[in-house]
N, C-alpha and C positions, 0 to 999 in steps of 0.2 A: 289422301288428304283432299277434302272437298274444297273446290275453289269458290270464290265469292261470286254470287250471281250478278248479272248486269242489272236486273230489276226484280221486284217481287211479283210481277205480272204472271198470272197463272199459265198463260201460253208460253211466255219466255221461259219460265221454270221447267216446263215440260220439254221444250225444244232444247234446252241446255242438256237434258238427259238423253233424249233420243232424236234430236233434230238433224243429225249429220247424215251423210249418204249411206253409212253402213250399219248403224246401230239397230234399226228396225229389221233389217235383213237378217242380222244375226239372231235377233229375237224370233223372227219368222222361222228360221231354220231349226232352232231349238224347240219352238212351240208347235209348229205345223209339220216340220220335216223329221222330227224326232232325232235330230242330230245332237249328240250329247258329248262328243269328243272333238278336240281341236281339229284334227285331220278331216273329220266329217264335214265340219263347218267350212274349212278351207276349200273343200271340193265343190262348193256351190257355184252355180252358173255365172254369178257375177264376178268371180275370180278376185276375191279380196287378197291383198298381200299379207304375209305372215306377220309383219310388224304392225300393221293396222289392226288385224284381227286380235293380236295379243293386247294392243292398247285398248280396244273397244271391250274385250272380255274383262280386262282389269277394271275399266271404268264401270261396267255393268255390275261387277261384283261390289265395287266400292259404293255404288248407288243403292245396293240392296235389291237389285232386279234378278240377279242370278247368284248361285252359290257354286263353289268349286270344291270337290272332294277327291281324294285320291282314289284311283281305280285299283281295286284289289287284284285284278288280273295282270297289272303292269305297273311297276314302280314309278315310271316316268309319265304315266298317263293320268289325266283327270277327267272326271265326269262333271259336266255342267248341268245344273238344274235351275228351273225357274223358282223364284220365291213367290209368295202371294202377290207382292207388288208387281212382279213380272207377269204373272198370270192375269192380273187385272188389265193388262194391255191388250188382251184378246179383243174386246169390243172396239178399241182404237184401231187395231190392225184390220179388223173386219170393215170398219167404216171407211178407212183409207182405200181398201180394196174395192169397196162398193162404189166410191167416187171414181176410181180408176176404170172399173168396168163400165161405168156410165159415160165417161169422157174420153177414154183412151182406147187404142186398139191393143187388146191384151191377147196373149197366147192362151188359148182355152185349156191346154194341158197343164201349164204352169199355174193357172188360176183356179184349178178344180177344187182345192181345199177351201179357199175363201168363197167361191161360188156356192159351194155346198152349205157353208155356214150362213151365208146371206139368205139363201133360199129357205133354210130351216128356221130363221128368225131367232128371237131372243131366247126361246126355250132350248133350242139346239146349242146356242152359244153358252148358256148357263150349264148345259149338260157337258159340253166339251170342257168348260172351265173346271167343273168337278172332276172330270177324268184327268185333267192336267194336275190338279191338286193331288190326287191319289198317286200319280206317277212321279211327280217332282217333289212333293212335300213329305211323302211317307218315307220311313227309314228303308223300306225294301222296294221302293219304286224305281230303282236304277235298272 
């Protein structure tokens, strides 16, 4: 059930979806790290707790940013996929990473994916988005 927004401001509405400490990191892991299962996301360097991860995954599904489907290889596992709405966050994540590279001391290894996208520009970002669509939106992309 979607809660009522504090205001109709476009920035507020976006931050209500992905403005907490964890949500963009989960999207990053699914999008750039190809982490599609709960346990894979749980093992990220930032060490998210299981209850917060569960809460954020449920919220992202409710918001239409990800979908969850049963994994045919294991009855209790799910595969998380980005929706088109989720894939549309790639330029946002790239812009945030660009800001961070400019103003913060980043780890070169951890930032290699976003550095690559920033260097490649809009055409590479569009290509990567098309690849994400094929992987996450197609029936056989899991």
